[in-house]
N, C-alpha and C positions, 0 to 999 in steps of 0.2 A: 832510037838507040836505047833510051832509058827503058822503054817498054820491053824490049827483047831481053834485057838483063833480068827484069822482074819476072818475065815469063819463064826464063831459064831457071831461075831460083825456085819459082813455084813448081815447075815441072820436076826438078830434082827432089824437092820436098814431097811432092805427091808420090813419086816413085819410091822413095825411102819409107814413107808412111805405109804404102801398100805392101812393100816387102816385109816390114815389121809386123803388120797385121797378119800376113800370110804365115810367117814363121811362128807367130803366137798360136794361130789356129792349128798348125801342124803339131806343135808341142802339146797342146791340149788334147788333140786326138791321139797322139802317141801315148800320152800318160793314161788316157782312158783305155786304150787297147792293152797296155802293159798291166794295168791294175785288174784286168779281167783274166789274167793268166794264172796258172798254177804256181809258178815260182813267186809271183807277187803275193798270192794268198798265203803261201808258206812263210814268206818274209814278214808279212803283217801279223800272222799268228804268233811267230816267234817273239816279235816286239811286244805284243799284248801280253803273252804268257810270262814274259820276263818281268813285267810291271805289276802283275796281279797275283794274289794267292789263288791257287787252283789252276784250271786249264780250260781254254776255249779252243774249239776246233770246228771246222766246216769243210764241206766237200768242194764247193764252188762258190764264186762270187762274181758279181758284175757291178759296174759303176757307170752311172750316167752323169758325166761332169756337167752337162748343160741343164739337166733337170735337177741335179742335186740328190739323186736317189742311189742308194746302195742296197743291193739284194744279195743275201747270203742263203745258200742252199744247204740243207741238212746241218743246221747249227746245233752245237752241243756245249753245255757248260758243265764242267766237272769240279768237284771239291778238291780239297787237299789230298785226300786218299783215293783220288780217281773215281769216286762215286758220282754217278750222273745226277745232277741237280735239275737241269732243264734241258729239253731238246725240242726242236721244232723242224718241220719240213722246210719252212722258208721264213726268213726274217727280212722285212722290207723297212728301210729307214729313209725318211726324207730329211735332208739336211739343209739348213738355212745358209745359202751361199753368201749373202751379204755379210752375215756375221762371221763367216769363215775367213773373209778377207781381213777382219779385225782380230784374227787369232782366237775366235770364240767358236766352240762347237755347240750349235743349237740344233737339237733334234725336234723338228716341227711335228712329225708324226712317226709312229712305228707300228708295225703289224706283224704278229706271229701267226703263221698258218699251221694248224694242227699241233699245238704245243702239248708236251707231256711234262708235268712238274712232279718231281719226286722229293717230297719233304718228309723228314722224320721228326 
């Protein structure tokens, strides 16, 4: 009798744990898919541009949540008077995921492909 109660409790716990993990994976995949869309890119650009002087823009972005990699295509940084300061065909950034859980943004590596820098 006692074993069946323990077995039932364990079975319910296992099912709930499995369901929670499944929902978490679905949420992570959904976030990753959304962050690769145009509307997400425009939303991110609006937030960044509201917080900085100047203007940042790009054509496309992709995010790999599991690898911690952000790739931005056709990136451009402009100054206060809309003059181009730097542009690149691609910007790849590797982000430290463990630090991100502690609310710290750590860029482990960054790569600019074919950058053009315009300094006066």
